[in-house]
Every structure is written in structure tokens, then in C-alpha cells.
C-alpha positions as CSV (number, residue, x, y, z in Angstrom):
1,M,71.5,165.0,79.5
2,T,72.3,162.3,76.9
3,T,73.5,158.9,77.6
4,M,75.7,156.8,75.3
5,T,74.4,153.4,74.6
6,T,76.5,150.6,73.2
7,V,75.1,147.8,71.1
8,A,76.4,144.5,72.2
9,P,76.9,141.9,69.5
10,K,74.2,139.3,69.3
11,P,75.1,136.1,71.0
12,Q,75.4,133.2,68.7
13,T,72.7,130.6,69.3
14,A,73.0,127.0,68.7
15,G,70.8,127.0,65.5
16,S,72.0,130.3,63.9
17,P,74.7,130.2,61.1
18,P,78.2,131.4,62.3
19,N,79.2,135.1,61.6
20,R,81.9,134.9,58.8
21,R,83.7,137.8,57.0
22,K,83.2,137.8,53.3
23,A,86.4,136.6,51.6
24,P,88.1,139.0,49.2
25,L,87.4,138.6,45.4
26,S,90.9,137.3,44.8
27,V,90.2,134.4,47.0
28,R,86.7,133.6,45.9
29,V,87.6,133.6,42.1
30,P,89.8,130.7,41.1
31,M,93.3,131.6,40.0
32,H,92.9,130.1,36.5
33,V,89.6,132.1,35.9
34,S,91.2,135.4,36.9
35,R,94.3,134.7,34.8
36,L,92.1,133.9,31.8
37,A,90.1,137.1,32.2
38,W,93.4,139.1,32.4
39,Y,94.7,137.5,29.2
40,L,91.4,138.1,27.4
41,L,91.5,141.8,28.4
42,C,95.2,142.1,27.3
43,A,94.3,140.4,24.0
44,V,91.4,142.9,23.4
45,L,93.6,145.9,24.1
46,A,96.5,144.5,22.0
47,V,94.1,144.0,19.0
48,S,92.7,147.5,19.4
49,M,96.3,148.8,19.3
50,I,97.6,146.7,16.4
51,F,94.6,146.7,14.1
52,P,95.1,150.4,12.9
53,L,98.7,149.5,12.0
54,L,97.6,146.4,10.1
55,W,94.9,148.3,8.4
56,M,97.4,150.9,7.3
57,L,99.7,148.2,5.9
58,S,96.8,146.6,4.1
59,I,95.8,149.8,2.3
60,A,99.5,150.5,1.5
61,L,99.6,147.2,-0.4
62,K,96.4,147.6,-2.4
63,S,96.2,148.7,-6.0
64,D,94.6,152.0,-7.2
65,T,91.3,150.2,-8.0
66,D,91.1,148.2,-4.7
67,I,91.4,151.3,-2.4
68,N,88.1,152.7,-3.8
69,Q,86.2,149.4,-3.4
70,L,83.1,149.5,-1.2
71,P,82.8,147.7,1.1
72,P,86.6,147.6,1.5
73,D,88.3,144.2,1.8
74,L,90.4,143.5,4.8
75,L,93.3,142.0,2.7
76,P,94.4,143.3,-0.7
77,K,93.6,141.1,-3.7
78,E,97.1,141.8,-5.1
79,F,100.0,142.8,-3.0
80,I,101.6,145.9,-4.6
81,W,105.0,146.1,-2.8
82,S,106.2,148.9,-5.2
83,N,103.9,151.4,-3.4
84,F,106.5,151.6,-0.7
85,I,108.9,153.0,-3.4
86,D,106.6,154.9,-5.6
87,G,104.7,156.6,-2.7
88,P,107.7,158.5,-1.2
89,K,108.6,159.7,-4.7
90,Q,105.4,161.6,-4.9
91,I,106.4,164.2,-2.3
92,N,110.2,164.4,-2.4
93,F,110.4,162.2,0.7
94,L,114.2,162.4,1.2
95,G,114.3,166.2,1.1
96,L,111.5,166.4,3.6
97,L,113.1,163.7,5.8
98,G,116.3,165.7,5.9
99,N,114.4,168.8,7.1
100,T,112.5,166.7,9.7
101,V,115.7,165.1,11.1
102,T,117.5,168.4,11.4
103,I,114.7,170.1,13.2
104,T,113.9,167.1,15.5
105,V,117.5,166.5,16.5
106,L,118.1,170.2,17.4
107,V,114.8,170.4,19.3
108,T,115.6,167.2,21.2
109,V,119.1,168.3,22.2
110,G,117.9,171.7,23.2
111,A,114.9,170.5,25.2
112,V,116.9,167.9,27.1
113,L,120.0,170.0,27.9
114,S,118.0,173.1,29.0
115,S,115.5,171.2,31.1
116,M,118.2,169.2,32.8
117,L,120.2,172.3,33.6
118,V,117.2,174.1,35.0
119,G,116.0,171.1,36.9
120,Y,119.5,170.7,38.4
121,G,119.5,174.3,39.5
122,L,116.1,174.1,41.2
123,A,117.0,170.9,43.0
124,R,120.6,171.1,43.9
125,V,121.7,174.8,44.0
126,E,120.7,177.0,47.0
127,F,119.6,180.5,45.9
128,T,117.0,183.0,47.0
129,G,113.6,182.4,45.5
130,R,114.3,178.8,44.4
131,K,110.8,177.6,45.4
132,V,109.2,180.6,43.8
133,W,110.9,179.8,40.5
134,F,109.9,176.1,40.8
135,Y,106.2,177.1,41.3
136,V,106.5,179.5,38.3
137,F,107.7,176.6,36.1
138,T,105.1,174.2,37.5
139,C,102.2,176.7,36.9
140,S,103.4,177.4,33.4
141,I,102.6,173.7,32.6
142,F,98.9,174.6,32.7
143,L,99.2,177.6,30.4
144,P,97.8,176.6,27.0
145,G,100.4,177.0,24.3
146,I,97.9,178.6,21.9
147,V,97.6,181.6,24.2
148,G,101.1,182.9,23.2
149,M,100.8,182.0,19.5
150,I,99.9,185.4,18.1
151,P,102.4,187.4,20.1
152,L,105.1,184.9,19.1
153,V,104.3,185.2,15.4
154,R,104.4,189.0,15.7
155,L,107.8,188.7,17.5
156,Y,109.4,186.4,14.9
157,I,108.1,188.7,12.1
158,A,109.6,191.7,13.9
159,V,113.0,190.1,14.3
160,H,112.9,188.7,10.7
161,L,112.9,185.0,11.8
162,Y,109.6,184.2,10.2
163,D,109.6,181.5,7.5
164,S,112.7,179.9,9.0
165,W,113.4,177.0,11.3
166,W,114.4,179.2,14.3
167,P,110.8,179.6,15.7
168,L,110.7,175.8,15.8
169,I,114.1,175.3,17.4
170,L,114.7,178.3,19.7
171,P,111.9,177.6,22.3
172,A,113.4,174.2,22.9
173,F,116.6,175.7,24.3
174,L,114.6,177.8,26.8
175,G,113.5,174.9,28.9
176,N,110.4,172.7,28.7
177,P,108.2,173.2,31.8
178,I,107.2,169.5,32.0
179,F,110.7,168.2,31.5
180,T,112.0,170.7,34.0
181,F,109.5,169.5,36.6
182,L,110.4,165.9,35.9
183,A,114.2,166.7,36.1
184,R,113.8,168.5,39.4
185,Q,111.8,165.7,40.9
186,Y,114.4,163.1,39.8
187,F,117.3,165.2,41.1
188,M,115.6,165.4,44.5
189,T,115.7,161.6,44.8
190,I,119.6,161.6,44.6
191,P,121.3,162.0,48.1
192,M,122.9,165.4,48.7
193,S,125.9,163.6,50.3
194,I,127.1,162.9,46.7
195,D,127.3,166.7,46.0
196,E,129.0,167.3,49.4
197,A,131.6,164.7,48.8
198,A,132.3,166.0,45.3
199,T,132.5,169.6,46.6
200,I,135.1,168.5,49.2
201,D,137.1,167.1,46.4
202,G,137.1,170.5,44.6
203,A,134.3,169.9,42.0
204,G,132.0,172.7,41.1
205,H,128.4,172.6,40.0
206,W,129.2,172.2,36.3
207,R,131.6,169.3,37.0
208,I,129.1,167.6,39.4
209,F,126.4,168.0,36.7
210,T,128.4,166.6,33.8
211,R,130.5,164.0,35.5
212,I,128.1,162.7,38.3
213,M,124.5,163.7,37.7
214,F,124.3,163.2,34.0
215,P,125.3,159.5,34.2
216,L,123.1,158.9,37.3
217,T,120.1,160.4,35.5
218,K,120.4,158.4,32.3
219,P,116.9,156.9,32.4
220,L,115.5,160.4,32.9
221,W,117.1,162.2,30.0
222,I,116.5,159.2,27.7
223,T,112.9,159.5,28.6
224,M,112.9,163.2,27.9
225,A,114.7,162.6,24.6
226,V,112.1,160.0,23.4
227,M,109.2,162.3,24.4
228,S,110.8,165.4,22.8
229,F,111.7,163.5,19.6
230,Q,108.2,162.1,19.2
231,G,106.7,165.5,19.8
232,A,109.0,167.4,17.4
233,W,108.7,164.7,14.7
234,N,104.9,164.8,14.6
235,D,104.5,168.5,15.1
236,Y,102.1,169.8,12.5
237,L,100.8,173.1,13.9
238,S,104.0,175.0,14.5
239,P,105.5,174.4,11.0
240,L,102.1,175.2,9.5
241,I,102.2,178.6,11.2
242,Y,105.9,179.6,10.9
243,L,106.8,178.1,7.5
244,T,105.6,179.3,4.1
245,T,108.4,178.0,1.8
246,D,107.9,174.4,0.5
247,S,111.6,173.6,0.6
248,K,111.6,174.2,4.4
249,Y,108.7,171.9,5.1
250,P,109.1,168.9,7.4
251,L,107.4,165.6,6.7
252,S,104.4,166.4,8.8
253,L,103.5,169.2,6.3
254,G,104.8,167.3,3.3
255,M,102.4,164.4,3.9
256,A,99.5,166.8,3.3
257,Q,100.5,167.0,-0.3
258,F,98.8,163.7,-0.9
259,S,95.4,165.1,-0.1
260,G,93.4,166.3,-3.1
261,S,89.9,166.5,-4.6
262,F,88.3,166.9,-8.0
263,A,84.7,168.1,-8.4
264,G,84.1,167.6,-4.8
265,V,85.3,164.0,-4.8
266,S,88.5,163.0,-2.9
267,V,91.2,161.7,-5.2
268,T,93.8,161.1,-2.5
269,P,96.0,158.1,-3.4
270,Y,95.6,156.4,-0.1
271,N,97.8,153.4,-1.0
272,Y,100.7,155.8,-1.7
273,Y,99.8,157.9,1.4
274,M,99.8,154.9,3.7
275,A,103.0,153.4,2.2
276,T,104.8,156.8,2.8
277,N,103.2,157.1,6.2
278,F,104.8,153.7,7.1
279,W,108.3,155.2,6.5
280,Y,107.3,158.4,8.3
281,M,106.3,156.6,11.5
282,L,109.2,154.2,11.5
283,P,112.0,156.3,13.1
284,P,110.0,157.2,16.3
285,L,108.9,153.6,16.6
286,V,112.4,152.2,16.3
287,L,113.7,154.8,18.8
288,F,111.0,153.9,21.3
289,F,111.7,150.2,21.1
290,L,115.5,150.8,21.4
291,A,115.0,153.0,24.5
292,Q,112.0,151.2,25.9
293,R,113.9,149.8,29.0
294,Y,115.2,153.3,30.0
295,F,111.9,154.9,29.1
296,M,110.0,152.7,31.6
297,T,112.7,153.0,34.2
298,G,112.6,156.8,33.9
299,L,108.8,157.0,34.3
300,G,108.8,154.5,37.1
301,S,111.5,156.2,39.2
302,L,109.7,159.6,39.3
303,G,107.7,160.7,42.2
304,G,110.3,160.1,45.0
305,G,111.3,163.7,45.4
306,T,108.2,165.6,46.4
307,K,109.8,167.9,48.9
């Protein structure tokens, strides 16, 4: 038979120090010290983010002799602004830019529309197996894309779509698993009473989706558009696999034309390359800053619908 014993707190004697709980760190550290440490951390992170961009601009403004100098100078001795004009001329920049814009816009429109429609169906339409389809879409997120690369190449060759833009555009119209998951979670946060009121007024699912849900989910589909645009704009692997004609190349492949070597020594004109890369990265950067408010709202509002 065991007996439970309780340990009584030691009585406080006259000469012993009083028992005090340790104050939290936010109270022990003065406010100005914690704020200074926070600003220093932000400054270090900001410099680590901005320095590659500044280094790219510095190389873009250097002359042909300065880019091969060792050790390299942080700032160019002579600012060659004409590199921003002469660099793009080396690779037919405007033609490649037109191909990139066409592919990127179609991919973005297809990915956003298809994912929003599938997410709406999984969240707002009652049908048999709805949860099973949601789990299938969710599990497909973890399937590496490289697994289906070879079968897809054989498929596009068989249907005579190889060496065309269709292998880059068509998959976007079949729903993106990650975007579908985000759309379903966002739609679950919207009260069902809105659908019921619209149904009583005679609206169908298409009208509810286009007239009510699409405006209500503006931060969501703008977030999807930014992410899809950035992914399609910078995609290098898919065009490298599916395209063989130079005139169909996007900018991601066209930029590779700068690389070169002679007798084992790199002869890449890095000043032209960096100057052209500045124009290449400018559209996604501008789009992100224009949609930054909706982008942050869209990411912050996710997670409410976890049913």
C-alpha cells in the first residue's frame, strides 16, 4: 500500500529572501534596448536582401575591362549607362519579351480561373465524394513534378504538341493543387448564408461565383496571380524541355545566350548580362509592389476555413 505525500512549501523565515517569480524578458530588458536590437536585426536583413541587387547594378554599369578586374571594385570607375541599351540588343530582347509575356499571361489566367473554380466547387457545392476529391488535390501537392516529366514529354510528342507553347500553357488550365487548396480554404471562411440568400433570389452557382464570390475573394486571386506570374516568368526547366526552336524561346532561355567560353576561359559579358537581367526582373518586381497590399491581405486571411 502506497501513501501519497505532499510537500508543503517552506515557510518564509525572517532572514531569508522573499520568493519572487522571475519577470519575463520583455520586462527585464528596457524598451529602448529591445527596440534598438530589433532595428539592427531588420537592418542586417535589409542589407542582405538589397546587396545582391546593388551588386547587379554595379556590374551592369562597369566597362568591359572593369568586369574582369581582380579583386573586383564595389563601384565602377566609369558609369557606362549605354549597357542598358546595348545589352538587350545582344539577344533580341523584345522578341523574347513578347514570347514571355504571352506565355506568362495565359498561364496566369488559366491557373487563377481553374483553381478558383475547383476551389469553389470543393467548398460551396454539395456532391458525393467532395472530401475525397479535396484530399486527392491536397495529396497531389506533395507529388514531385519531375516524376511526370518523361510521360508528359512522350504524351506531347505523340499528340504533336512538342516544340510549341501548349505544354507550357495547357497544364495551367487544369488547376494548380496549391492554388486550389488556398481557394478552398478561403471560400470556407465566407458564410454560407450569402449563397442561401442568393439562391432564394434565383441565382445559380455560376452567377454566385462571378457576381458575389469573385469580388469577395479579390485578395486571394490577386495573390494567386502574383505567384503564378512570378513562377511562369522565371520558369527555365519547362521551356528547356519542351522548346527546341530559338524563335519560341522565352527570356529565361534567351538569357543563357550570354554565357560563353573560349579555350576553357569564360568570356561572358557580365556587364551586358546584368544590364539585361535588370530589365528581365523589372516586370515581376513592379507587379509585386503594385499588388503588395492585396498580396499580404490574401496570405494573412488564409487559415480560417479548416473544416
